[in-house]
Residue, then its C-alpha position, 0 to 999 in steps of 0.5 A: m500499500y502506498a502510504a506517506r511517511p511521516t518523515q523526510p528522508d534524504r535526497i533520493t539517489s537510488l532508482h531501485n528506492p522503494r518509494i520510486k518503485d512505488v511511482l512506478r507501479l502507480q504509472e503503470k498499472s490502471a488496477e493499482r491506481r484504483r486500488q489505492g484512490l491515487t494517481l500521478v500528475e507531473g508538471y508544475r502547472e498541471l500541479a498548481n490546477a490540481r491544487q487550485a481544484g482542490w485535489t488533495v497532494a498526497t506526495l510530492f517528488v522535486c528535483e531541484e536541477l530542474a525545478g529551480a531554486e524559487i520553485t522548489q522553495e515554494l513547493l518545500a515551504p509547506a512541508q516546514l509546517v506541522p503537520r504536513p500537508y504533503e509529503y516532500l521528496p528531493v530527488s536526484t536528475a537521474v531519478f526524476a529521469k526514471l519517474a518522468v514522461r514527458e520530454r523536457s520535464d520541470g522536475v515535478l511529480a505528484v502523487l494525488r489522491t482521486p476524488s470519488r465523483t458521482l453524477a449527483d455530485l455535479q452542479l450543472p447551470d441553467n443551461p447546461l453544456v455537456i460532452v457525454l463519451e461512449a466507451v473512450e479507450k485512448p487516454g489521448n483522446l480523453g485528455a483532448i476532449l478535457r483541454t477543449a471542454d476547459a476552453a469552450p467552456a463545457h460544463a462536464v464531460l462524462v464518461g459512459d462504460p469507459r475502457t481507460d482509465l479516467y485518471n490514467p498519467n497519460v489523460i492527465r498528461a494530455s488534458l495539461g490539467g484540464i481533468f482538474t478543472v472541468p468536472t469529470v465523471a465516470a458511470p454506465m452509459v444507461e445511468i448517463l442517459a437517465f441523468l440527462k432525461e431527468k434533468g431535461i438535458r436534450t442528448f445529440a448523437a454524433a453519427l453517420a446516418d441518413d437521418a442525421k442533420s447537419y449540426t450546423a443547422t441543428s440548435l444546439s443552444g438549449p440544455t444539450a449534451l453532445v454524445l460521442g462513441t469511439e472512432a472504430d465503432g461510434l456509437t452502440p445502437a442502444t445508446r443512439a436510439a436513446c438520444d433525442e436528435t443525430v447530428i452529422i459534421p459534413m465531410r468533403g473530402v474521400l475519408d468519412s470521419l473525424n478524431v474523435s476529439v476533433a468532432a467534439a470540438v467542432l460541436t462544442f464549439e458550435a454549441v457555444r457559437q450559438r449560445g452567443 
């Protein structure tokens, strides 16, 4: 079990240190992340977004040579408090290179406690814009959609029957911290559709279909949920049948579809444009 230690050890210089092995297990195994309720975030900016959003930092690894003295002192300062808000572990450049996933890392990596969010926890405005993803499987796509949701903005991202861990470090990296700024919930797809119907949110299935209307000819100005499936299979027949309308992004070239993250961005920003 990964647990914060009450004492601050010396700088970690060994690649075989048990604490480093703990982190590598969290990086590689979704079952381990779920079991412990932990995930990882790399980067000072992403960590700042997580802390601002109220996520709890369990342990912080910092390489001063990469982070710089100013950031190191800022992150170390809370460790002087009693009780400490998080465990601070300095590491060598070689050790941090083992932990880092991104190129040109800034020397900051944190172990975070993942929140337990349900549909009932969502607080949506009177005219919400929601992105719904069915069976999303690629962390990069989910991360990119979270960036779109933050930028537009959308008020929530709901992931039905996910095939990837919502808090996969690759999702967090691809979202640039959007996972912290956009309320995100994973649930069975049938529960998501029932929740949207109960809230009076109209559902628009994105699909290649003869009866689909062009997204620009569809009113997305009211309470709206944009529902997208996987690139390989699209939405399941049951989900598409349960949605109120079907919309399509017309394709003018040879290929018949867009990357799901691109399609989500096109539809989301059209909904925002219609809302003025």
